[in-house]
C-alpha positions as MATLAB code, in Angstrom:
seq = 'MLTINDLSKSYGDHAVPLRDRLILDNLNLTINAGEVYGLLGPNGAGKTTVINLICNLLKPDSGIIKINQKSLSQTTKSWLGVAPQENLLYKTLTCQENLDFYGKIYGLKSSERKTRIELCLQAVNLLDRAKSPVEILSGGMQRRLNIAVAIIHQPKLLILDEPTTGLDIEARYDIWQLIQNLQQQGITILLTTHLLDEAQRLCQKIGILKKGKLLAEGSLDELQQLIPAQEVLTIKTPEENKALERAKNLGLIHRRYGGDLCFWLPEPLELRQVLDLFQGIVIDSIARQPVQLEHIYLEVTQEKFISH';
ca = [
     -97.665 -121.243   16.113;
     -96.337 -119.571   12.945;
     -92.714 -119.758   11.825;
     -91.273 -118.214    8.683;
     -87.684 -118.989    7.739;
     -85.632 -117.312    5.013;
     -88.703 -116.403    2.988;
     -88.078 -114.622   -0.322;
     -90.460 -113.592   -3.053;
     -90.029 -111.512   -6.174;
     -92.275 -110.562   -9.059;
     -91.240 -110.033  -12.644;
     -89.390 -111.796  -15.398;
     -87.397 -114.551  -13.688;
     -85.614 -115.247  -16.957;
     -84.088 -111.783  -16.709;
     -83.019 -111.372  -13.044;
     -82.425 -107.645  -13.307;
     -86.110 -107.198  -14.103;
     -87.238 -108.975  -10.943;
     -88.707 -106.861   -8.188;
     -87.772 -108.287   -4.793;
     -90.751 -108.082   -2.446;
     -89.528 -110.223    0.459;
     -85.855 -110.671    1.240;
     -84.996 -113.655    3.474;
     -87.761 -112.869    5.960;
     -87.643 -114.619    9.336;
     -90.596 -114.280   11.674;
     -92.043 -116.228   14.586;
     -95.452 -115.806   16.214;
     -95.952 -117.677   19.456;
     -99.211 -119.407   20.301;
    -101.751 -117.137   21.961;
    -100.125 -113.804   21.150;
    -101.197 -110.891   18.990;
     -98.392 -110.033   16.574;
     -98.521 -106.675   14.802;
     -96.906 -106.518   11.367;
     -96.300 -102.881   10.480;
     -94.773 -101.180    7.491;
     -95.364  -98.557    4.818;
     -97.316  -99.333    1.667;
     -95.278 -101.653   -0.525;
     -93.354 -103.123    2.398;
     -94.517 -106.652    1.584;
     -97.230 -107.205    4.201;
     -99.878 -108.353    1.705;
     -97.393 -110.695    0.071;
     -96.627 -112.244    3.462;
    -100.348 -112.875    4.006;
    -100.806 -114.367    0.535;
     -97.856 -116.696    1.079;
     -99.168 -117.837    4.474;
    -102.539 -118.523    2.826;
    -100.748 -120.524    0.119;
    -102.152 -118.220   -2.550;
     -98.601 -117.544   -3.739;
     -95.531 -119.735   -3.861;
     -92.287 -118.367   -2.409;
     -89.072 -118.268   -4.415;
     -87.402 -119.799   -1.363;
     -88.011 -120.308    2.334;
     -90.325 -122.250    4.613;
     -93.635 -121.411    6.287;
     -94.990 -123.631    9.044;
     -98.188 -123.416   11.068;
     -98.099 -125.344   14.318;
     -94.830 -126.939   13.129;
     -96.494 -128.284    9.959;
     -95.639 -127.200    6.425;
     -98.488 -125.594    4.492;
    -101.014 -128.186    3.375;
    -104.732 -128.922    3.299;
    -104.483 -129.670    7.022;
    -102.914 -126.317    7.918;
    -105.486 -124.563    5.725;
    -108.194 -125.585    8.201;
    -106.146 -124.065   11.039;
    -106.100 -120.652    9.360;
    -108.749 -117.938    9.385;
    -108.443 -114.737    7.357;
    -110.387 -111.491    7.566;
    -109.137 -109.401    4.628;
    -109.336 -105.647    4.488;
    -112.153 -105.878    1.922;
    -115.113 -107.652    3.530;
    -115.909 -111.040    1.977;
    -119.630 -110.733    2.574;
    -122.689 -111.214    0.386;
    -124.626 -108.013    0.888;
    -128.101 -109.393    0.124;
    -127.708 -112.354    2.475;
    -128.323 -112.115    6.203;
    -125.572 -112.467    8.795;
    -126.742 -115.989    9.524;
    -126.837 -116.927    5.832;
    -123.319 -115.604    5.256;
    -121.946 -117.647    8.122;
    -123.884 -120.717    6.988;
    -122.448 -120.380    3.479;
    -118.858 -120.132    4.688;
    -119.433 -122.907    7.201;
    -120.391 -125.180    4.293;
    -117.230 -124.196    2.436;
    -115.199 -125.277    5.465;
    -117.042 -128.586    5.534;
    -118.982 -128.099    8.752;
    -121.978 -130.367    9.183;
    -125.446 -128.869    9.579;
    -125.692 -129.318   13.354;
    -122.157 -127.982   13.874;
    -122.832 -124.996   11.624;
    -125.911 -124.075   13.639;
    -123.930 -124.117   16.880;
    -120.951 -122.257   15.412;
    -123.142 -119.581   13.788;
    -124.746 -118.747   17.112;
    -121.413 -118.749   18.949;
    -119.707 -116.583   16.316;
    -122.541 -114.057   16.186;
    -122.453 -113.895   19.958;
    -118.653 -113.440   19.901;
    -118.916 -110.405   17.597;
    -122.005 -109.034   19.371;
    -124.333 -109.513   16.386;
    -126.668 -112.188   17.716;
    -129.601 -109.789   17.555;
    -128.752 -109.103   13.884;
    -128.744 -112.743   12.765;
    -131.664 -112.184   10.364;
    -130.516 -108.763    9.123;
    -129.208 -108.420    5.549;
    -125.590 -107.323    5.452;
    -126.431 -104.325    3.276;
    -128.305 -102.589    6.107;
    -125.512 -103.032    8.664;
    -123.110 -100.261    9.620;
    -119.487 -100.427    8.512;
    -118.395 -101.508   11.979;
    -120.986 -104.282   12.106;
    -119.918 -105.534    8.688;
    -116.300 -105.610    9.796;
    -117.247 -107.614   12.892;
    -119.217 -110.042   10.741;
    -116.203 -110.350    8.447;
    -114.210 -111.525   11.472;
    -117.017 -113.905   12.456;
    -116.730 -115.501    9.005;
    -112.996 -115.943    9.572;
    -113.526 -117.839   12.838;
    -116.544 -119.966   11.860;
    -114.327 -123.077   11.599;
    -112.425 -122.437   14.876;
    -109.002 -121.606   13.424;
    -105.813 -121.717   15.471;
    -104.288 -118.728   13.641;
    -106.325 -115.675   12.641;
    -105.039 -113.083   10.173;
    -106.638 -109.650   10.435;
    -105.639 -107.327    7.596;
    -106.224 -103.731    8.708;
    -109.483 -104.599   10.508;
    -110.345 -101.056   11.602;
    -109.413  -99.030    8.525;
    -112.095  -96.458    7.762;
    -114.083  -97.034   10.956;
    -115.109  -94.362   13.435;
    -113.590  -94.424   16.900;
    -116.551  -96.206   18.542;
    -116.531  -99.006   15.962;
    -112.757  -99.228   16.271;
    -113.017  -99.738   20.013;
    -115.547 -102.522   19.395;
    -113.077 -104.308   17.110;
    -110.264 -103.858   19.627;
    -112.399 -105.442   22.332;
    -113.267 -108.285   19.968;
    -109.583 -108.931   19.205;
    -108.781 -109.037   22.911;
    -111.668 -111.445   23.513;
    -110.483 -113.738   20.713;
    -106.987 -113.775   22.158;
    -108.395 -114.727   25.558;
    -110.044 -117.695   23.839;
    -106.569 -118.896   22.814;
    -106.562 -117.747   19.187;
    -103.206 -116.581   17.834;
    -103.551 -113.387   15.787;
    -101.459 -111.781   13.054;
    -102.568 -108.162   12.740;
    -101.553 -105.737   10.011;
    -102.389 -102.105   10.613;
    -101.342  -98.560    9.793;
    -102.773  -97.364   13.121;
     -99.813  -97.355   15.472;
    -101.918  -96.737   18.573;
    -103.847  -99.892   17.633;
    -100.664 -101.961   17.485;
     -99.362 -100.416   20.693;
    -102.572 -101.266   22.519;
    -103.181 -104.789   21.215;
     -99.887 -106.439   20.296;
     -97.491 -108.344   22.518;
     -94.901 -108.367   19.732;
     -94.414 -106.003   16.819;
     -92.446 -106.412   13.605;
     -91.595 -103.479   11.346;
     -91.239 -104.402    7.689;
     -89.764 -102.267    4.932;
     -88.826 -103.280    1.391;
     -89.249 -106.914    2.296;
     -86.902 -106.853    5.272;
     -87.852 -107.077    8.929;
     -85.944 -104.099   10.292;
     -86.979 -104.464   13.925;
     -89.001 -106.841   16.062;
     -89.916 -107.205   19.698;
     -92.203 -106.046   22.453;
     -92.833 -102.321   22.826;
     -90.324 -102.213   25.692;
     -87.716 -103.929   23.532;
     -88.331 -101.625   20.580;
     -88.026  -98.579   22.818;
     -84.397  -99.508   23.364;
     -83.746  -98.397   19.775;
     -84.265  -94.789   20.837;
     -81.906  -93.276   23.443;
     -84.714  -91.363   25.106;
     -87.454  -91.790   27.666;
     -89.444  -88.685   26.814;
     -90.166  -86.584   23.763;
     -90.246  -82.847   24.421;
     -92.223  -80.638   22.032;
     -91.442  -76.929   22.094;
     -93.139  -74.041   20.318;
     -90.881  -71.002   20.110;
     -90.332  -68.051   17.764;
     -86.599  -68.606   18.342;
     -86.183  -72.088   16.903;
     -82.587  -71.543   15.785;
     -81.589  -70.595   19.330;
     -83.415  -73.619   20.710;
     -81.674  -75.904   18.223;
     -78.270  -74.456   19.075;
     -78.948  -74.849   22.800;
     -80.055  -78.450   22.296;
     -76.920  -79.179   20.268;
     -74.744  -77.831   23.072;
     -76.683  -79.977   25.575;
     -76.278  -83.075   23.414;
     -80.024  -83.421   22.790;
     -81.229  -85.031   19.573;
     -83.966  -83.140   17.753;
     -86.662  -84.341   15.390;
     -89.661  -82.834   13.623;
     -92.903  -84.727   14.031;
     -95.687  -83.297   11.914;
     -93.787  -80.003   11.702;
     -93.382  -79.721   15.483;
     -89.909  -79.182   16.893;
     -89.151  -82.008   19.311;
     -86.205  -83.065   21.429;
     -85.352  -86.410   22.945;
     -84.809  -86.410   26.693;
     -82.676  -89.308   27.981;
     -84.634  -89.173   31.239;
     -87.870  -87.526   32.415;
     -87.461  -83.978   33.714;
     -89.653  -81.693   35.781;
     -91.072  -78.661   33.996;
     -88.744  -76.342   35.902;
     -85.748  -78.381   34.778;
     -86.870  -78.175   31.175;
     -87.288  -74.404   31.403;
     -83.820  -74.141   32.905;
     -82.355  -75.999   29.928;
     -83.808  -73.397   27.551;
     -83.371  -70.362   29.807;
     -83.146  -67.101   27.865;
     -85.132  -68.455   24.928;
     -88.737  -67.371   24.375;
     -90.959  -70.435   24.864;
     -94.640  -70.267   23.881;
     -95.526  -73.794   24.979;
     -93.989  -77.060   26.126;
     -95.449  -80.568   25.944;
     -93.916  -83.841   27.119;
     -94.855  -87.415   26.364;
     -93.263  -90.847   26.724;
     -91.632  -92.393   23.678;
     -94.458  -93.886   21.611;
     -94.532  -96.518   18.901;
     -94.914  -93.783   16.280;
     -91.520  -92.360   17.230;
     -89.919  -95.799   17.069;
     -91.616  -96.583   13.756;
     -90.323  -93.408   12.129;
     -86.776  -94.069   13.315;
     -86.808  -97.652   12.113;
     -88.430  -97.056    8.716;
     -86.119  -94.121    8.081;
     -83.272  -96.387    9.236;
     -81.672  -93.710   11.386;
     -80.863  -95.729   14.480;
     -81.411  -99.312   13.440;
     -77.689 -100.074   13.167;
     -76.828  -98.685   16.604;
];
């Protein structure tokens, strides 16, 4: 559905190369039809630039972008829907009026707009709010309407830029369900997010971008191969130095996540086995969890294991 080959983009004074700031560095990325692809990365990684280039709002220094095997053009523009992080809604207009306005921009005829407005409001569970002004809607409702605007013209590829940022957990779940429903309808989705649990739940493929380079890409199972562990063990102990020395002797890798002392276990262990490993050391508490996307993300963006 979307292919990006050797895409580079820099900002600055091109007449003086040393003043250029490289944003994307020979980026290669493929999103298959019908999948949700999560593009992750710290602020400044180049995610927004990627979106602007796909939307043809910027021109690349080099490289090729194709949607459905077609180079960017007026035709591919109609195949693309975008829901930016900042809602593109007119607050004093109703939900129906907003959708009607954007439907006109996309060239939909009156009868088609009427049908699409009803279908889109139904898709985002706002049919009963058709006549409500946007300004009285909750943040979650406005975000859902923002997505409805992006799909009014039945795009093949939908870009969602941090669709749940700032929402409470209930509204976030509503958006997650909406994304899953849209995928079931055959829409291909490019999702950018800082919420790693969101990407882990929704995405079939994940790419991790940093300083314009795609450092890792694949399914969650494939990305987990970057870490030589199946479980992460968190230990609270007043004798951390002893625990670290014991782990070193056992060949266990340690990390600190949010200040917690953690160890990587190459295979799951029973609680008794874990206690045996740290026998003679005062342990206040032990917690175990499978390797999560957050652990992978930290390793990749800190480039600790990416070359292994």
